C-alpha positions as CSV (number, residue, x, y, z in Angstrom):
1,M,89.1,102.6,93.8
2,K,88.6,102.7,89.9
3,K,89.2,100.0,88.0
4,E,93.3,99.0,87.4
5,R,93.9,99.4,83.6
6,R,96.9,96.8,84.6
7,R,99.0,98.3,82.0
8,I,102.1,100.3,83.3
9,D,103.8,103.6,81.5
10,Y,106.3,101.9,79.3
11,L,108.0,105.0,77.8
12,L,108.6,105.8,81.7
13,V,110.5,102.2,81.7
14,A,112.3,102.8,78.8
15,A,114.0,106.1,80.0
16,V,114.7,104.6,83.5
17,T,116.3,101.5,82.2
18,A,118.0,103.5,79.8
19,L,119.3,106.2,82.5
20,L,120.5,103.0,84.5
21,A,122.6,101.4,81.6
22,I,124.2,104.2,81.0
23,G,124.7,105.1,84.2
24,T,126.8,101.2,84.6
25,V,128.7,101.9,81.4
26,V,130.0,105.2,83.1
27,V,130.7,104.2,86.4
28,F,133.0,101.3,85.4
29,S,134.3,103.8,82.6
30,A,135.1,106.2,85.4
31,S,136.2,104.0,88.5
32,A,138.1,101.6,86.8
33,Q,141.4,103.1,87.8
34,A,140.4,104.4,91.2
35,S,139.5,100.4,91.6
36,F,142.3,99.2,90.7
37,Q,144.7,101.2,92.5
38,Q,142.3,100.8,95.8
39,F,141.9,97.1,95.4
40,G,143.7,95.6,93.1
41,T,140.9,95.2,90.6
42,P,139.0,97.4,88.1
43,Y,135.7,95.5,88.5
44,Y,135.2,96.4,93.0
45,F,132.9,99.7,91.9
46,L,130.9,97.9,88.9
47,E,130.1,94.8,91.1
48,H,128.7,96.7,93.4
49,Q,126.9,99.0,91.3
50,L,125.7,95.7,89.7
51,V,124.4,94.3,92.6
52,W,122.6,97.8,94.0
53,S,121.1,97.7,90.2
54,V,119.5,94.5,90.4
55,I,118.0,95.2,94.1
56,G,116.6,98.2,92.6
57,I,115.2,96.5,89.4
58,I,113.5,93.9,92.4
59,A,112.6,96.8,94.1
60,L,110.7,98.5,91.5
61,V,108.8,95.6,90.0
62,V,107.7,94.4,93.7
63,A,106.5,98.5,94.2
64,T,104.8,98.0,90.6
65,R,102.9,95.3,91.8
66,I,101.6,96.6,95.3
67,D,98.5,98.8,95.6
68,Y,100.1,102.3,96.7
69,W,97.1,102.7,98.9
70,R,98.3,99.5,100.8
71,Y,101.3,102.0,101.8
72,N,98.9,103.9,104.1
73,K,99.6,101.7,107.5
74,L,103.5,102.1,107.3
75,I,103.3,105.6,106.3
76,F,103.8,107.4,110.0
77,P,105.9,104.3,111.3
78,V,108.5,105.0,108.1
79,F,108.7,108.6,109.0
80,V,109.8,107.9,112.5
81,L,112.1,105.2,111.4
82,S,114.0,107.8,109.1
83,I,114.2,109.9,111.8
84,L,115.5,107.9,114.1
85,L,118.0,106.7,111.4
86,L,119.1,110.0,111.1
87,I,119.3,110.7,114.9
88,A,121.5,107.4,114.8
89,V,123.7,109.0,111.8
90,L,124.9,112.3,114.1
91,I,125.7,110.1,117.1
92,P,129.5,109.9,117.3
93,H,131.1,106.4,116.6
94,V,127.7,105.5,115.2
95,G,127.5,107.4,112.1
96,I,130.3,106.8,109.4
97,T,132.2,110.3,108.4
98,I,133.2,110.6,104.7
99,N,134.7,113.8,103.5
100,G,133.8,115.7,106.6
101,A,129.9,114.6,106.5
102,R,128.5,112.2,108.6
103,R,125.7,110.9,106.5
104,W,126.0,106.9,106.7
105,L,125.1,104.0,108.6
106,G,126.8,100.4,108.3
107,V,130.0,98.5,108.5
108,G,132.4,98.1,106.0
109,S,131.6,98.5,102.3
110,L,127.5,97.7,103.5
111,Q,126.1,101.2,104.4
112,I,123.0,103.0,103.5
113,Q,121.7,106.8,104.0
114,P,118.9,107.5,105.9
115,S,118.6,110.6,104.5
116,E,117.4,109.1,101.0
117,L,114.7,107.0,103.2
118,G,113.7,110.2,104.8
119,K,112.9,112.0,100.8
120,L,110.3,109.1,100.6
121,A,109.0,109.1,104.3
122,V,108.6,113.1,103.6
123,I,106.6,112.5,99.8
124,F,104.5,110.0,101.4
125,L,103.4,111.1,104.6
126,F,102.5,114.3,103.6
127,A,101.0,113.0,99.8
128,R,98.4,111.3,102.6
129,L,98.2,114.3,104.8
130,F,97.6,117.0,102.3
131,S,95.2,114.9,101.0
132,L,93.2,114.6,104.1
133,H,93.7,118.0,105.3
134,R,93.2,120.4,102.2
135,D,90.2,121.8,103.9
136,R,92.4,123.2,106.5
137,L,95.2,124.1,104.2
138,N,93.5,127.7,103.5
139,D,94.5,128.0,106.9
140,L,98.6,129.4,107.1
141,W,98.6,128.8,110.6
142,K,96.2,126.1,111.5
143,G,97.0,124.2,108.2
144,V,100.1,125.3,106.8
145,I,102.6,126.1,109.6
146,P,101.8,122.7,111.5
147,H,102.7,120.7,108.5
148,I,105.9,122.7,108.1
149,L,106.9,122.4,111.7
150,L,106.6,118.1,111.0
151,A,108.6,118.3,107.8
152,S,111.6,120.5,109.5
153,V,112.3,117.2,111.6
154,I,113.6,115.7,108.5
155,F,114.7,119.1,107.1
156,V,116.6,120.0,110.1
157,L,118.2,116.2,111.1
158,V,119.6,116.3,107.1
159,L,120.9,119.6,107.5
160,A,122.9,119.0,110.6
161,E,125.1,115.9,108.9
162,P,125.7,118.3,106.8
163,D,124.2,117.8,103.6
164,L,122.5,121.1,102.0
165,G,122.0,119.7,99.0
166,T,119.8,116.7,100.0
167,T,117.8,119.1,102.3
168,V,117.2,121.6,99.0
169,V,115.6,118.5,97.4
170,I,113.6,117.6,100.4
171,A,112.4,121.0,100.8
172,G,111.9,121.8,97.2
173,T,109.7,118.4,96.5
174,F,107.6,119.6,99.7
175,F,107.2,122.7,98.7
176,V,105.9,121.3,95.4
177,M,103.5,119.2,96.6
178,M,101.8,122.1,98.8
179,F,101.8,124.1,95.6
180,V,99.5,120.8,93.6
181,S,97.7,120.4,97.2
182,G,96.1,123.9,96.9
183,V,97.8,126.1,99.4
184,K,96.4,129.8,98.8
185,K,99.7,131.5,96.4
186,R,99.7,134.3,98.6
187,H,101.0,132.0,101.6
188,L,103.5,130.6,99.1
189,F,104.7,133.6,98.4
190,E,105.2,134.1,101.9
191,L,106.6,131.2,102.7
192,G,109.4,131.5,100.1
193,G,110.2,134.8,101.4
194,T,111.0,133.7,104.6
195,A,113.2,130.6,103.5
196,I,114.9,132.4,101.3
197,P,116.9,134.8,103.8
198,I,116.8,131.3,106.3
199,L,118.7,129.6,103.5
200,A,121.4,132.7,103.2
201,A,121.8,132.9,106.5
202,V,122.5,128.7,106.6
203,I,125.1,128.5,103.7
204,F,126.8,132.0,105.2
205,A,127.0,131.0,108.2
206,A,129.3,128.0,107.7
207,P,132.7,129.0,106.1
208,Y,133.1,126.2,103.7
209,R,130.1,127.0,102.7
210,R,130.7,130.7,101.9
211,Q,133.6,129.8,100.4
212,R,131.7,127.7,98.1
213,I,129.4,130.4,96.7
214,F,133.1,133.1,96.1
215,A,134.5,129.8,94.3
216,F,131.4,129.5,92.3
217,L,131.5,133.4,91.2
218,N,135.2,132.9,90.3
219,P,136.1,129.5,90.2
220,W,139.5,130.8,88.5
221,K,140.4,132.3,91.7
222,H,140.9,129.5,93.8
223,P,142.0,126.7,91.1
224,L,143.5,124.6,93.4
225,G,140.7,125.1,96.6
226,N,137.3,125.0,96.3
227,G,137.3,125.9,92.8
228,F,138.7,122.7,91.7
229,H,135.8,120.4,90.9
230,T,134.3,123.1,88.9
231,I,137.6,123.5,86.8
232,Q,138.2,120.3,86.1
233,A,134.6,119.3,85.4
234,L,134.4,121.9,82.7
235,L,137.7,120.4,81.4
236,A,136.4,117.3,81.2
237,L,133.1,118.4,79.9
238,G,135.1,121.0,77.0
239,S,137.1,118.1,76.1
240,G,134.6,115.9,75.0
241,G,133.0,117.6,71.8
242,L,130.5,116.7,70.2
243,L,131.3,112.7,70.4
244,G,133.7,112.4,73.2
245,V,137.1,110.4,73.5
246,G,135.2,107.2,73.9
247,L,134.7,105.3,76.7
248,G,137.5,104.3,79.2
249,Y,139.7,107.4,77.6
250,S,138.8,109.6,80.3
251,R,141.9,111.6,81.4
252,Q,140.1,113.0,84.4
253,A,139.1,110.0,85.9
254,L,142.2,109.0,86.0
255,G,142.3,110.9,89.3
256,Y,142.2,114.8,88.6
257,L,138.2,115.1,88.8
258,P,137.1,114.3,92.6
259,E,133.8,112.0,92.8
260,A,134.4,111.1,89.1
261,F,131.7,108.3,89.5
262,T,129.3,109.9,92.0
263,D,128.5,113.6,92.6
264,F,130.8,114.7,89.3
265,I,129.9,111.4,86.9
266,F,128.0,113.9,84.3
267,A,131.5,115.2,83.6
268,I,133.0,112.1,82.8
269,L,129.8,111.3,80.9
270,G,130.8,114.4,79.0
271,E,134.1,114.0,78.6
272,E,133.8,110.3,77.0
273,L,130.5,110.6,74.7
274,G,130.6,114.4,74.2
275,L,127.9,116.5,74.1
276,L,125.5,114.0,72.4
277,G,125.8,112.0,75.2
278,T,124.9,114.5,78.0
279,V,121.8,116.3,76.0
280,S,120.9,112.2,75.6
281,V,120.6,112.0,79.4
282,V,119.5,115.3,79.6
283,L,116.5,114.5,77.7
284,L,116.2,110.9,79.2
285,F,115.2,112.8,82.7
286,M,112.9,115.1,80.7
287,I,110.5,112.3,80.1
288,V,110.7,110.7,83.0
289,A,109.1,114.4,84.1
290,W,107.2,114.3,81.6
291,R,105.6,110.8,82.1
292,G,105.8,111.6,85.8
293,Y,104.3,114.3,85.8
294,R,101.4,113.0,83.0
295,I,100.9,110.2,85.8
296,A,100.5,112.6,88.2
297,M,97.6,114.8,86.5
298,R,95.8,111.3,85.4
299,A,95.8,109.6,89.1
300,P,92.6,108.5,90.2
301,D,92.4,110.6,93.2
302,M,94.2,113.2,95.1
303,Y,96.7,111.3,97.3
304,S,97.8,109.4,94.4
305,S,98.5,112.5,92.6
306,L,100.5,114.0,95.3
307,L,102.3,110.9,96.0
308,A,103.2,111.1,91.7
309,T,104.0,114.5,91.9
310,G,106.2,114.4,95.0
311,L,108.7,111.2,93.3
312,T,108.8,112.7,90.2
313,T,109.4,116.1,92.1
314,M,112.4,114.5,94.2
315,I,114.1,113.0,90.7
316,V,113.8,116.0,88.9
317,I,115.0,118.5,91.2
318,Q,117.8,116.0,91.9
319,A,119.1,115.9,88.4
320,V,118.8,119.7,87.8
321,I,121.2,120.3,91.2
322,N,123.3,117.6,89.7
323,I,123.9,118.8,86.4
324,G,123.7,122.6,87.7
325,V,126.9,121.9,89.7
326,V,128.8,120.2,87.2
327,T,127.9,122.4,84.4
328,A,129.0,125.5,87.0
329,T,125.5,127.1,87.2
330,L,125.0,126.3,90.7
331,P,127.6,126.1,93.9
332,V,129.2,122.6,94.4
333,T,127.3,120.5,97.1
334,G,127.3,116.9,97.0
335,I,124.2,115.3,95.4
336,T,124.3,112.6,93.2
337,L,122.8,111.9,89.5
338,P,119.8,109.5,89.8
339,F,120.6,106.4,88.4
340,I,123.7,107.3,86.8
341,S,125.9,108.1,90.2
342,Y,127.6,105.4,91.9
343,G,125.9,104.8,95.1
344,G,123.1,101.8,97.2
345,S,120.8,103.7,98.8
346,S,119.8,106.6,96.3
347,L,119.4,104.0,94.1
348,V,117.6,101.3,95.0
349,L,114.9,104.0,96.8
350,S,115.1,106.1,93.5
351,M,114.3,102.6,91.4
352,A,111.5,101.8,94.7
353,G,110.0,105.4,93.9
354,V,109.4,104.7,89.8
355,G,107.9,101.2,90.7
356,V,105.2,103.5,92.8
357,L,105.1,105.7,90.2
358,L,104.6,103.2,87.6
359,N,101.6,101.6,89.9
360,I,99.6,105.0,89.8
361,S,100.0,104.4,86.3
362,K,98.0,101.2,85.9
363,H,95.2,103.1,87.9
364,A,95.4,106.5,85.7
365,T,92.6,107.3,84.2
């Protein structure tokens, strides 16, 4: 093991801190009305977000201080635990159903989303396996396919919730890690060619997914149905102009835009802070991507390089999908914007992932 530099990537810290601060402010602005209507106070969701933010910061600091190689003994047990939790989610009266999807475990407001743990479990496990089995990855059937079958356990369980968006994030991250680990491009093209028709079959097998695709192609044809979210999000973004209408002055947050402080918070951000605000957030995510992949390229070993690649890709793909959905460049799917959207599991585990990135940066060459 190379000697630690004892210095973390402060630009990555600054970018994530800025995203977290922006998210907290916009969550409050977007949720105040709904919070007052449901709980009689405008601060309910803000207070919960602040609690999760503090826990996330603690997770980041702890992960930054623990050497990444110390997780090796926990990798497979956590992978198994994530599978068990994902199975528990699917059990009637155990998993919590919200908006037709069973994705949560817990009681009352204290809930966790096991698929978020599943993301990290896949990244850690396959960073380790790919680094140990690099010589086998040249063989499609003896090396690549067994790894895909193992990862597919998580893919299938998350998809069954149903949660296609998170499944795409995990599968996309896994694919990028295979590329970085040295899997032959020919094999990757073959796998991609196989995955596309499977994805299409999954989408068109479910009526509500088919309807979302049709609504995506022409949302104004379904203004009160599946096109409603998209139209309201575009109205919010268009209303913001260059500088926005100002914090707390969003009209769409008054009940017109569903999921205003979770999946569609980027639309509220654009309405209140304008093009300047949305571009600033995109630039911050670009900084996260730049610094994360830089850490991966300068990592001292293959394991830490794949780990940094996976953690960075997870954040980037999720941000791209969320922003793509809100701007009508991708079909609607329920997925949060990292560090910005309201939520506990996603925020805490994303912050923990950044902490691992920072720890790897201390060892970078």
